[in-house]
C-alpha positions, -999 to 999 in steps of 0.1 A, spaced: 0 0 0 28 24 8 43 19 -27 10 29 -42 9 60 -20 44 69 -30 37 66 -67 5 87 -63 25 113 -44 53 114 -71 26 117 -98 11 147 -81 46 163 -76 53 158 -113 24 180 -121 34 208 -96 45 241 -110 59 272 -94 90 283 -75 115 258 -64 133 255 -31 170 261 -37 193 234 -21 230 239 -19 249 210 -3 283 224 3 315 210 20 307 225 54 269 232 53 235 227 38 219 259 26 183 262 15 160 291 5 126 298 -9 120 329 -30 88 344 -42 91 358 -77 65 382 -91 55 388 -127 72 421 -126 106 404 -121 108 412 -84 123 386 -60 113 383 -23 132 360 1 106 341 21 127 315 38 164 309 44 183 286 66 218 271 68 230 242 90 265 231 95 278 197 85 302 178 107 338 174 96 344 150 67 307 147 59 317 153 23 351 143 9 361 149 -27 324 154 -37 313 121 -22 288 123 6 303 102 34 275 108 59 242 106 39 221 102 71 234 136 84 227 154 50 192 139 48 185 149 84 196 185 79 176 189 47 145 174 64 150 197 94 154 229 74 124 220 52 103 214 83 113 247 97 102 264 65 67 253 72 56 258 36 22 246 23 23 221 -6 58 231 -18 78 199 -22 97 206 -53 133 217 -53 163 229 -75 195 211 -66 229 227 -72 259 206 -81 296 214 -89 330 197 -89 348 172 -112 315 154 -119 303 185 -139 314 203 -170 304 235 -189 313 246 -224 303 274 -247 299 262 -282 287 274 -316 268 250 -340 250 254 -373 216 271 -372 185 254 -384 152 240 -372 149 234 -334 154 196 -336 185 199 -358 200 226 -335 194 204 -304 210 174 -322 240 195 -332 245 209 -297 243 174 -281 267 159 -307 292 188 -304 291 187 -266 300 150 -263 337 156 -269 339 179 -239 325 156 -213 354 138 -196 332 112 -179 314 102 -211 282 115 -226 265 82 -221 269 86 -183 259 122 -182 228 144 -180 232 172 -205 214 206 -206 219 237 -227 208 272 -231 208 292 -264 224 326 -258 217 339 -293 222 336 -330 250 350 -352 232 355 -384 261 365 -406 278 332 -397 245 312 -396 254 297 -362 238 293 -328 257 304 -297 249 281 -268 262 272 -233 262 236 -224 262 220 -189 266 184 -180 267 164 -148 274 127 -141 242 108 -140 252 85 -111 261 115 -88 229 134 -97 207 104 -90 224 97 -57 219 133 -45 182 133 -57 176 101 -38 189 117 -6 167 147 -11 137 125 -17 144 107 16 143 141 33 108 147 19 114 168 -12 115 161 -49 141 176 -73 125 190 -104 156 209 -117 193 202 -114 214 233 -119 252 237 -121 263 260 -93 282 281 -119 250 289 -137 232 297 -105 260 322 -97 257 337 -132 219 342 -127 226 362 -95 253 382 -112 230 391 -141 202 402 -117 226 422 -94 241 440 -124 209 443 -144 213 480 -150 249 476 -162 248 442 -177 252 452 -214 284 472 -207 298 445 -184 290 419 -210 307 439 -238 337 448 -217 340 414 -202 338 405 -165 357 381 -143 334 365 -117 352 346 -89 335 326 -61 360 319 -33 344 289 -18 353 264 9 363 236 -14 367 253 -48 375 287 -63 352 290 -93 362 314 -121 339 326 -148 347 350 -176 314 366 -187 313 381 -221 289 385 -250 258 375 -231 272 346 -211 302 326 -198 330 322 -223 352 305 -197 344 285 -166 370 269 -144 370 254 -109 403 256 -91 407 229 -65 418 254 -38 394 267 -12 392 281 23 390 246 39 427 242 32 435 271 54 413 256 82 430 222 78 465 238 79 456 258 111 443 226 126 475 208 119 499 236 128 481 248 160 470 213 172 434 223 176 401 207 164 386 215 130 359 236 146 385 256 167 406 261 136 376 274 117 368 299 145 405 310 146 404 316 108 372 336 109 374 354 142 410 353 153 421 351 189 403 364 220 412 400 209 400 395 174 435 394 159 451 368 137 482 352 154 514 354 133 513 316 126 478 319 111 486 350 91 515 332 76 492 303 66 467 327 51 494 346 31 508 313 17 473 302 7 466 336 -10 499 334 -29 492 298 -41 457 307 -52 469 338 -71 493 316 -90 465 293 -101 442 322 -110 470 337 -131 473 304 -150 435 303 -157 434 339 -170 466 334 -191 448 304 -206 418 326 -214 441 350 -232 460 323 -250 428 308 -263 422 338 -285 401 360 -262 429 386 -257 405 415 -253 412 430 -218 383 424 -195 371 455 -177 354 443 -145 359 419 -116 332 407 -92 338 384 -63 318 365 -38 323 335 -14 332 332 23 369 329 15 369 363 -2 370 376 34 405 361 41 429 389 51 450 401 22 431 382 -5 414 412 -22 447 431 -22 465 402 -38 438 398 -64 438 435 -72 476 434 -78 471 404 -100 444 417 -123 448 455 -119 410 460 -118 386 475 -94 370 447 -74 333 447 -66 314 424 -43 284 405 -55 255 414 -32 222 395 -36 205 421 -15 209 446 -43 179 430 -59 164 408 -32 136 420 -10 130 404 24 98 388 34 114 371 64 133 385 94 169 375 93 196 378 120 228 399 113 247 366 110 222 353 83 224 386 64 262 384 64 261 347 54 238 354 25 258 383 12 291 365 12 282 328 10 246 327 -3 249 336 -40 246 301 -53 216 290 -32 199 323 -40 205 316 -77 190 281 -73 160 295 -55 153 319 -83 144 289 -105 108 279 -113 90 253 -134 
């Protein structure tokens, strides 16, 4: 009888339309939000919550403690106390994903889709037969008779596993979005009044996350380069933990808040400076690759986000590397509040919430 009830429930969920609950399962926390979108293009944040994961819950993109992840998603969803909303947008990133901007011959819709899928196969390192592939058409270049498109793909096995965990928590995934695209959605909304100029000049978008540093070069209406650097703020935490002989939680507190007087001890400052130098070296390689690939036009803007962007000295190091004014991506520049948030939550959303906000902007 329970199997029949489950099938009926899934059938009803399949028919549901509307806004989706954004779910961002990160290295150190689970973030979820629910956003109300109006026909006038206004967004109101109705629900937001983040819960910390214990150490080593996720290692190298593999969930090691699924029961904990399921429990946190279930708790947050219960706290949201929403009526009928059971549909979600899941964000994924890491080595099990890939993005590529391509151009294919124009034609009827079916031919364009076939061309995009065929062309994208060569860029999927884990094999197109084991991947879920999606694309978005950015425009058409009439003089060349081609379609300009951005393609995203994720490993089917990983996506299905994450979807099953979320289902066990009481929600159903209707859309799977790459975190990079969620970030781009927020960027475009934040910079709506300037987006044409920023697109023409070119903009570097950098998300300094816990596990990865995501780099996007946005130009001509969309990303022309996306790259995830396997360096994030968690490496600073782990090095503090090793050097200072403290727990992971204590190391994280030292990194974020410093000592009892709010200052960073010399040992920790040295760790942070080494991290920043190593990260700048990797960023330089990525941007040099962009130039070498034939996109030598100088980009004119740089926008950053992510909790690790707050590390001491990081913005100065980045400014010296790229010689551009650096702006912070602020979701509150377009997001109205329909829920009371603490100062801590406001700070978290501003610096760490861009991805989950981008996921929550999706609807079906």
